[in-house]
N, C-alpha and C positions, 0 to 999 in steps of 0.2 A: 855755213858758218861753223867753225870749229872753236874749241875752247881758247886756243892760243890767240885768236883774233882780238880778244879782250884787251891785250896789251896795247893795241893801237886805236882803240875806240875812245871817243869823248862824247859827252852829252851835247846834242845840238843846241840845247837851250842855254845852259850855263857854261858850257865848254869844259866841265870838270871831267877828269879821268877816273874819279872815284866811283866806279860802277860796280854793281852787284849783279851776278848772274844766277838765276834760278832755272834749272832745266826741268821741264815737265816730261818730255819724251825725246829720246835720242835713238839714232840708228848707227850701225857700224858700216864702214866701207873699206875696201882695199885701198891702200895708198902707198906710194913709194917716196913720200916726202922724207928727206933726210931730217931726222929728229933734231939734230944739233941746230938746224936752221929755224925750227919752230919752237924751241924751248923758250918758255916765258922768261922775261928778264927780271921782273919785279914780283909779280904775284901769280900763283897758279890758281886759276878759277876752277879747275877740274878737281883739285884736292882742297881748295880753299885754305892755302897756306903760302908762306913765303916761297918764291920760286927756287931759292938757293937750297931749300930743304927737300926738294923733290928730285928723286933719281931719274935718270934718262929712261929707265924701263917704264915709268909712269907716263913720261912724255910720249913714248911709242904707243902706249894704250890710248892716250888722249888724241893723238894724231889720226887714229882710226875712227874717232867719234864724230858724228855730225848731229847738231842739235836740230831736231825737227820742230819742237814746240818748247817755248820757254819765255822768260821775261828778263829784261835788263832794266835795273833800277838805278837811277842816279842817287847816290847817298847824300849829295849836297843839296839838290833842289827838289827831289822827290818825283821828278818826271820819270815815267816808265815807258818802256818800249817792248811791244810783243815780238816774239820770234814765231813766225807762222810759216809752215812748210819750208823750213830751213832758212828763211829770210828774216833778218832783223829789220823791223820797220822803225827806223830811227829818223824821224822827220821833225824839223822845226815846226813850231805851232802853226805858222801860216800855211803849211802844206799838209797838215794832218787831216785825215778823214775820220772823224769821231765815230762813225758807224763801225769801222774796223775795230776800234778799241772797245766799244761797247759789246760787240759780238764776242770778242776775245774774252772779256770779263764774264759774260753770260756762260760761256763754255768752260772756262778754266779757273775762275776765281776760287772755287772750292779745292783746287789742286795746288794752290799757292799757300805756303805756310803763313800763319798769323804774323810771324816776325818780318817776313818779306812784305806782306800786305801793309804792315805798319809803316814801312818805308815809302810806300807808293802813295802819291797824291791821287786819290780816286774820287772824281766828282760824284755827287749823289745821282742816282738814276733819274733821268728826265731833265737834268740840268744841262745848260750849254756852257762848256768851259771857256 
C-alpha cells in the first residue's frame, strides 16, 4: 500500500472517504511508476495537505514509499483499520477478527499520537465489540 491509494479507499462500515492515515513504519522501494499517474487528486496524505499544493517531486518521493505499519481511521464513524506488514486490514464488522485488532493495539497503541487515538473508537480491553 502506498500513500496515493488513500484517494480510492472508503470506510467499509459507513462508506465515507474521509479517512486519516497515520504511518508508524515505512520502507522504500524502487519503482518505475509514472508519477503523473499516481498524483493524488484531492488530498496528499503523505504531506497532509491539499494535493494541488504538492509538487511532483514530492509525489516521486511518495511513490517510492511503502507503509509497513500504520493505521487508517475513518473521521466520520471512528472505525479504524490497521496496516500490518504492508496490508491494510479493512474489513466490514462481520468479517473482522478482533484478535488481530487487539494484538495491533497491544503492540502499537503507544506509537499512535493522542490526537489520532482520539479519533479511533477503541473498545475497552476485554470487551466484545
